[in-house]
C-alpha positions as CSV (number, residue, x, y, z in Angstrom):
1,X,-5.1,17.1,-26.3
2,X,-1.7,18.5,-25.6
3,X,-1.5,21.2,-22.9
4,X,2.2,21.5,-22.1
5,X,1.8,24.9,-20.6
6,X,0.1,23.1,-17.7
7,X,2.1,21.5,-15.0
8,X,1.3,18.0,-13.7
9,X,2.5,16.7,-10.4
10,X,2.8,13.0,-9.9
11,X,3.5,12.1,-6.3
12,X,4.3,8.6,-5.1
13,X,4.1,7.9,-1.3
14,X,5.3,4.8,0.4
15,X,6.9,3.3,3.4
16,X,6.0,4.7,6.8
17,X,4.1,7.6,5.3
18,X,1.4,5.2,4.4
19,X,1.5,3.0,7.5
20,X,1.5,5.8,10.1
21,X,-2.0,7.5,10.1
22,X,-0.7,10.8,11.5
23,X,2.1,11.0,9.0
24,X,-0.3,10.0,6.2
25,X,-2.7,12.7,7.2
26,X,0.0,15.4,7.1
27,X,1.4,14.1,3.8
28,X,-2.1,14.1,2.2
29,X,-2.6,17.7,3.4
30,X,0.6,18.7,1.7
31,X,-0.4,16.9,-1.4
32,X,-3.9,18.5,-1.5
33,X,-2.3,22.0,-1.5
34,X,-0.6,21.3,-4.9
35,X,-2.1,23.6,-7.5
36,X,-3.2,22.3,-10.8
37,X,-3.6,18.7,-11.9
38,X,-2.0,16.0,-9.8
39,X,-1.9,12.2,-9.4
40,X,-1.1,10.3,-6.2
41,X,0.4,6.8,-6.3
42,X,0.8,4.8,-3.1
43,X,2.5,1.6,-2.0
44,X,1.9,-0.4,1.1
45,X,4.6,-3.0,0.8
46,X,5.5,-3.3,4.5
47,X,1.9,-3.7,5.5
48,X,1.4,-6.3,2.8
49,X,4.3,-8.2,4.4
50,X,2.8,-7.9,7.8
51,X,-0.6,-9.2,6.6
52,X,1.0,-12.0,4.7
53,X,2.8,-13.1,7.9
54,X,-0.5,-12.9,9.9
55,X,-2.0,-15.3,7.3
56,X,0.8,-17.7,7.6
57,X,2.6,-16.8,4.4
58,X,6.3,-16.2,4.1
59,X,7.1,-13.0,2.1
60,X,10.0,-13.2,-0.4
61,X,11.7,-10.0,-1.5
62,X,14.5,-9.9,-4.1
63,X,16.4,-6.6,-4.8
64,X,13.5,-4.6,-3.3
65,X,10.8,-6.4,-5.4
66,X,8.2,-8.8,-4.1
67,X,7.8,-12.3,-5.4
68,X,4.0,-12.7,-5.8
69,X,2.4,-16.2,-5.8
70,X,-1.4,-16.5,-6.0
71,X,-1.9,-16.4,-2.3
72,X,0.3,-13.3,-2.0
73,X,-1.5,-11.6,-4.9
74,X,-4.8,-12.0,-2.9
75,X,-3.2,-10.3,0.1
76,X,-1.6,-7.4,-1.8
77,X,-4.9,-6.8,-3.7
78,X,-6.8,-6.6,-0.4
79,X,-4.2,-4.4,1.3
80,X,-3.4,-2.0,-1.6
81,X,-6.7,-1.8,-3.6
82,X,-8.9,-2.2,-0.6
83,X,-7.6,-1.0,2.8
84,X,-5.1,1.6,1.8
85,X,-6.6,3.0,-1.4
86,X,-10.0,3.6,0.1
87,X,-8.5,5.0,3.4
88,X,-6.4,7.5,1.4
89,X,-9.3,8.5,-0.9
90,X,-11.6,9.1,2.1
91,X,-8.9,11.2,3.9
92,X,-8.4,13.3,0.7
93,X,-12.1,13.9,0.4
94,X,-12.1,15.2,4.0
95,X,-9.5,17.9,3.2
96,X,-11.2,18.4,0.6
97,X,-9.5,17.0,-2.5
98,X,-11.8,15.3,-5.1
99,X,-10.0,12.0,-5.4
100,X,-10.8,8.8,-7.3
101,X,-9.3,5.6,-6.2
102,X,-8.1,3.3,-9.0
103,X,-6.3,0.1,-9.8
104,X,-4.9,-0.3,-13.3
105,X,-8.0,-2.4,-14.1
106,X,-10.3,0.5,-13.5
107,X,-11.1,2.3,-16.7
108,X,-8.5,0.0,-18.3
109,X,-6.1,2.7,-17.2
110,X,-2.9,0.6,-16.9
111,X,-2.4,-2.7,-18.7
112,X,0.5,-5.0,-17.9
113,X,1.8,-8.5,-18.6
114,X,3.0,-11.1,-16.2
115,X,6.8,-10.6,-15.9
116,X,8.8,-12.9,-18.2
117,X,11.1,-15.2,-16.2
118,X,14.7,-14.3,-16.7
119,X,16.6,-16.0,-14.0
120,X,14.2,-14.9,-11.2
121,X,10.5,-15.9,-11.3
122,X,8.6,-13.0,-9.7
123,X,5.3,-14.8,-10.0
124,X,2.2,-12.6,-10.6
125,X,4.3,-9.4,-10.9
126,X,3.2,-7.0,-13.7
127,X,5.4,-5.1,-16.2
128,X,3.5,-2.2,-17.7
129,X,2.6,-2.2,-21.4
130,X,0.2,0.6,-21.8
131,X,-1.3,3.6,-20.0
132,X,-4.6,4.9,-21.2
133,X,-3.8,8.6,-21.2
134,X,-7.1,9.9,-22.8
135,X,-9.2,8.9,-19.8
136,X,-6.6,10.3,-17.4
137,X,-6.5,13.6,-19.2
138,X,-10.3,13.8,-18.9
139,X,-10.2,13.2,-15.2
140,X,-7.4,15.7,-14.7
141,X,-9.0,18.4,-16.8
142,X,-12.2,18.0,-14.7
143,X,-10.4,18.5,-11.4
144,X,-10.5,14.9,-10.4
145,X,-7.4,13.6,-8.7
146,X,-6.6,9.9,-9.5
147,X,-5.2,7.8,-6.7
148,X,-3.5,4.7,-7.9
149,X,-2.5,1.7,-5.9
150,X,0.1,-0.9,-6.9
151,X,-2.3,-3.3,-8.8
152,X,-2.6,-3.5,-12.6
153,X,-4.2,-6.0,-15.0
154,X,-3.5,-7.9,-18.2
155,X,-7.0,-7.3,-19.8
156,X,-7.6,-11.1,-19.7
157,X,-9.0,-11.1,-16.2
158,X,-5.7,-11.4,-14.3
159,X,-4.7,-8.8,-11.7
160,X,-1.0,-8.2,-11.3
161,X,1.2,-6.8,-8.4
162,X,3.1,-3.9,-9.9
163,X,5.8,-1.9,-8.2
164,X,4.3,1.5,-7.1
165,X,7.5,3.4,-8.1
166,X,7.2,1.8,-11.6
167,X,3.5,2.9,-11.8
168,X,4.4,6.4,-10.9
169,X,7.2,6.5,-13.4
170,X,5.2,5.0,-16.2
171,X,2.3,7.4,-15.6
172,X,4.8,10.3,-15.7
173,X,6.3,9.2,-19.0
174,X,2.9,8.5,-20.6
175,X,1.6,12.0,-19.7
176,X,4.8,13.9,-20.4
177,X,3.7,14.6,-24.0
178,X,0.6,16.4,-22.7
179,X,1.9,18.2,-19.5
180,X,5.1,19.6,-18.0
181,X,5.4,16.7,-15.6
182,X,7.3,16.6,-12.3
183,X,7.6,13.2,-10.5
184,X,8.4,12.9,-6.8
185,X,9.0,9.7,-4.9
186,X,8.2,10.6,-1.3
187,X,8.9,8.4,1.7
188,X,9.9,8.7,5.4
189,X,13.5,9.8,4.8
190,X,14.6,13.3,3.5
191,X,16.0,12.0,0.3
192,X,18.8,9.6,-0.8
193,X,21.1,9.3,2.1
194,X,24.9,9.1,2.1
195,X,24.6,7.4,5.5
196,X,21.4,5.4,6.2
197,X,21.8,6.1,9.9
198,X,21.9,9.9,9.4
199,X,18.6,11.3,8.1
200,X,20.4,14.6,7.4
201,X,23.1,13.1,5.1
202,X,21.1,13.8,2.0
203,X,22.6,13.9,-1.5
204,X,21.5,17.2,-3.0
205,X,21.8,15.7,-6.5
206,X,22.6,12.3,-8.0
207,X,23.3,11.6,-11.7
208,X,23.4,8.2,-13.4
209,X,27.2,7.9,-13.0
210,X,26.9,8.6,-9.3
211,X,24.1,6.0,-9.0
212,X,26.2,3.3,-10.5
213,X,29.1,4.1,-8.2
214,X,27.0,4.3,-5.1
215,X,25.2,1.1,-6.0
216,X,28.5,-0.8,-6.5
217,X,29.8,0.2,-3.0
218,X,26.4,-0.5,-1.3
219,X,25.5,3.1,-0.4
220,X,22.4,2.7,-2.5
221,X,20.8,-0.7,-2.0
222,X,17.7,-2.8,-1.6
223,X,14.4,-0.9,-2.3
224,X,16.2,2.3,-3.3
225,X,17.6,0.5,-6.4
226,X,14.2,0.1,-8.3
227,X,13.3,3.6,-7.2
228,X,16.4,5.1,-8.8
229,X,15.9,2.9,-11.9
230,X,12.4,4.3,-12.3
231,X,13.7,7.9,-11.7
232,X,16.2,7.5,-14.6
233,X,13.6,5.9,-16.8
234,X,11.4,8.9,-16.3
235,X,14.1,11.4,-17.1
236,X,15.1,9.5,-20.2
237,X,11.6,9.8,-21.5
238,X,10.9,13.6,-21.2
239,X,9.7,13.9,-17.6
240,X,10.8,17.4,-16.6
241,X,12.0,16.8,-13.1
242,X,12.4,13.9,-10.7
243,X,13.0,14.1,-6.9
244,X,13.4,11.5,-4.2
245,X,12.4,13.3,-1.0
246,X,10.4,13.4,2.3
247,X,6.8,14.4,2.5
248,X,7.6,18.0,3.5
249,X,9.2,18.4,0.1
250,X,6.0,17.8,-1.8
251,X,5.7,21.6,-1.9
252,X,9.4,22.5,-2.0
253,X,12.4,21.6,-4.1
254,X,14.1,19.7,-1.2
255,X,15.4,16.2,-1.1
256,X,17.5,14.6,-3.8
257,X,17.3,15.9,-7.4
258,X,17.9,13.1,-9.9
259,X,19.7,14.1,-13.0
260,X,21.0,12.3,-16.1
């Protein structure tokens, strides 16, 4: 059922916002204050790297994306779907915000396929094929807040590690026909920075031409590249607004506004 008079907020949190319990608590308090339907997507990549190293595995990251062998898949599933997802849900319930923790396998909500090898083999990384919007609309319309971690499935029994920024973007695109959708990628910085050493050097706006230029000269690099790619994907598919920002901007139009 279309309800495009209703606004939907999709917030992705990652980096140190997830790893630092005090910052996480403050971020979730801001998230819970959002009026109307909302979805939270969280990462946990740095913690997955730390746990991999504790278990004697050597993490491999290429252009901000993790290469996932079977052993690494076990680790990221435990960290994302277990430790962090349930911690975040329990913290939201205490605020209170009626949250439901999900992987893409739950309710068959996000189906993916193992990424096709094109030069780089990312292992058990998932590229999204389908978002089950009907069940998500039912949850949202009943004041349930879905909380997605970065795990999807292929509906053949295989879990897949899927970039959390991509999950947030795909959710926003899938639900854009039904809601006025705003997507925010929130992390420990105040936005996209002109100088990585200066947290106040925030680009107010970046369009696609700017992105290509800044990527070429190295101002935008590493994990910010897939984040920006996902931002432009969302805007090109009818998502109303996309921001890259800090947690304090969950309630405000601060940070970097991404434009076509």
